[in-house]
KEFI-254363 format. One record per residue (C-alpha): residue in one letter; z, y, x. Coordinates in steps of 0.05 Angstrom, whole numbers, padded with zeros to 5 digits, always signed. Each point is the difference from the previous one (the first is absolute). Example, Ala and Ser with C-alpha at 12.3 -4.5 7.8 and 13.67 -1.06 7.14 Angstrom:
BEGIN
A+00156-00090+00246/S-00013+00069+00027/
This chain:
BEGIN
X+00000+00000+00000/X-00009+00073+00019/X+00050+00051+00025/X-00014+00061-00043/X+00032+00062+00029/X+00003+00064-00041/X+00011+00073+00013/X+00046+00029-00053/X-00010+00074-00018/X-00070+00013-00026/X-00015-00074-00002/X+00048-00038-00044/X+00035+00061-00028/X-00015+00073-00014/X+00062+00030+00031/X-00027+00071+00008/X+00034+00026-00064/X+00067-00026+00024/X-00009+00026+00071/X-00024+00067-00028/X+00062+00006-00043/X+00048-00018+00056/X-00035+00045+00050/X+00001+00060-00046/X+00073-00011-00017/X+00016+00002+00074/X-00044+00061+00014/X+00027+00040-00058/X+00072-00017+00018/X-00014+00030+00069/X-00032+00063-00028/X-00074-00018+00007/X-00053+00003-00053/X-00021-00066-00033/X-00067-00031+00020/X-00053-00030-00044/X-00009-00075-00013/X-00067+00001+00037/X+00031+00033+00061/X+00056-00052+00004/X-00047-00058-00014/X-00042+00021+00060/X+00061-00006+00045/X+00016-00073-00020/X-00016-00060+00043/X+00026+00014+00070/X+00074-00007-00013/X+00057+00048-00016/X-00001+00039+00066/X-00073+00018-00011/X+00013+00018-00073/X+00057+00046+00019/X-00041+00034+00055/X-00054+00014-00052/X+00051+00026-00051/X+00030+00048+00051/X-00066+00022+00029/X-00028+00015-00069/X+00064+00039-00016/X-00009+00043+00062/X+00056-00033+00040/X+00002-00031+00069/X-00023-00071-00013/X+00042-00028+00057/X+00060+00045-00006/X+00071-00018-00018/X-00016-00007-00074/X-00047-00058+00014/X+00054-00051+00014/X+00045+00026-00056/X-00055-00005-00053/X-00023-00069+00025/X+00070-00028-00009/X+00009+00032-00069/X-00068-00022-00025/X+00013-00072+00020/X+00066+00002-00039/X-00035+00029-00060/X-00056-00051+00003/X+00049-00058-00007/X+00030+00026-00066/X-00050+00048-00032/X-00053-00051-00019/X-00029+00028-00064/X-00074+00017+00007/X-00018-00063+00040/X-00048-00044-00040/X-00049-00057+00011/X-00074+00010+00003/X-00033-00037-00058/X-00002-00076+00009/X+00046-00003+00060/X+00055-00043-00028/X-00048-00051-00030/X-00039-00004+00065/X+00063-00011+00041/X+00024-00055-00047/X-00067-00034+00003/X-00002+00002+00076/X+00070-00030+00003/X-00018-00053-00052/X-00059-00020+00044/X+00047-00011+00059/X-00017+00062+00041/X+00055+00032+00042/X+00012+00074-00012/X+00028+00056+00044/X+00008+00075+00000/X-00015+00044+00061/X+00015+00073-00017/X+00015+00063+00039/X+00053+00016-00054/X+00069-00015+00030/X+00025-00070-00015/X+00058+00022-00045/X-00042+00041-00048/X-00055-00053+00001/X+00048-00055-00019/X+00031+00045-00053/X-00065+00016-00035/X-00024-00073+00003/X+00066-00020-00033/X-00006+00056-00051/X-00069-00024-00020/X+00022-00073-00003/X-00045-00028+00055/X+00045-00005+00061/X+00007-00075-00009/X-00076-00009+00004/X-00002+00018+00074/X+00022-00046+00056/X+00000+00058+00050/X+00011+00075-00006/X-00009+00044+00062/X+00013+00074-00005/X-00017+00059+00043/X+00067-00003+00035/X+00002-00076+00008/X-00036-00002+00068/X-00007+00049+00058/X-00070+00019-00025/X-00032+00012-00068/X-00071-00003-00026/X-00054+00010+00025/X+00031-00038+00058/X-00012-00074-00014/X+00069-00028+00016/X+00023+00003-00073/X-00059-00040-00024/X+00007-00052+00056/X+00074-00008-00014/X-00011-00011-00075/X-00055-00050+00014/X+00044-00039+00048/X+00059+00000-00049/X-00045-00026-00055/X-00018-00059+00045/X-00067+00021+00028/X-00066-00027-00025/X-00054+00038-00038/X+00020+00070-00018/X-00027+00062-00035/X+00028+00070-00001/X-00004+00041-00065/X+00006+00075+00003/X-00028+00065-00026/X-00005+00051+00056/X-00028+00021+00067/X+00066-00022+00032/X-00007-00069-00030/X-00072-00007+00023/X+00020+00020+00070/X+00059-00047-00001/X-00043-00059-00020/X-00051+00016+00054/X+00055+00006+00053/X+00028-00067-00022/X-00068-00035-00005/X+00015-00016-00072/X-00047-00005-00060/X+00011+00061-00044/X-00006+00004-00076/X-00004+00073-00021/X+00029+00021-00067/X-00044+00059-00018/X+00045+00034-00051/X+00058+00020+00046/X+00012+00058+00047/X-00060-00003+00047/X-00032+00067+00018/X-00065-00028+00030/X-00060-00031-00035/X+00005-00075-00008/X-00060-00010+00045/X+00034+00038+00057/X+00059-00048+00003/X-00005-00066+00037/X+00011-00056-00050/X-00026-00070-00016/X+00005+00007-00075/X+00017+00056-00049/X+00027-00006-00071/X+00018+00048-00055/X+00039-00046-00047/X+00057-00046+00019/X-00028-00053-00047/X-00052-00010+00055/X+00048-00015+00056/X+00019-00074-00012/X-00073-00019+00000/X-00013+00041+00063/X+00056-00037+00036/X-00022-00068-00027/X-00073+00009+00018/X+00005+00037+00066/X-00040-00034+00056/X+00049+00006+00057/X-00050-00014+00054/X-00048+00054-00024/
């Protein structure tokens, strides 16, 4: 069976509304103006330190000044408890259940810190579907470095694998890891689909179990 490794934000869940709400709550509490959903969504994908740099820079503050560490710590705390606004993309739960029923092994590799990732997976009722969850603070490096993907693959027992993600970071991570990449086209990518390195693209999660089942691993 196949090791199917997923990105989280922008792939399985649309977390941008939740991240937007938490980010604005923190900005407003510190005297800054709130940002738009599109602005915050464009900051998602490279982990909390990158997000906070973008929030501060857009607010006219020193992106690497003393506020950076303070806001990182506070946002991580908020992410673990303020979970409203996170929701599945259509068809995700059924696709995950079908993959598990067919004997595939599932993992998460996300740049979201481990605690908030685990919290949102539990909140949405899918934590028990994943044999491995690796967050952005689980290893010394995060995506697009390939260590996270290699570690998840090893913990799943090796064998055929496919990485499922939505963004430029995910495409780069798969390329760095030498892994087949399935691109979910309805997430947070900024580039045209044709500009991202991928082996297969899909727009509906109902398509994913057949993609995994029919993938020609030697191709």
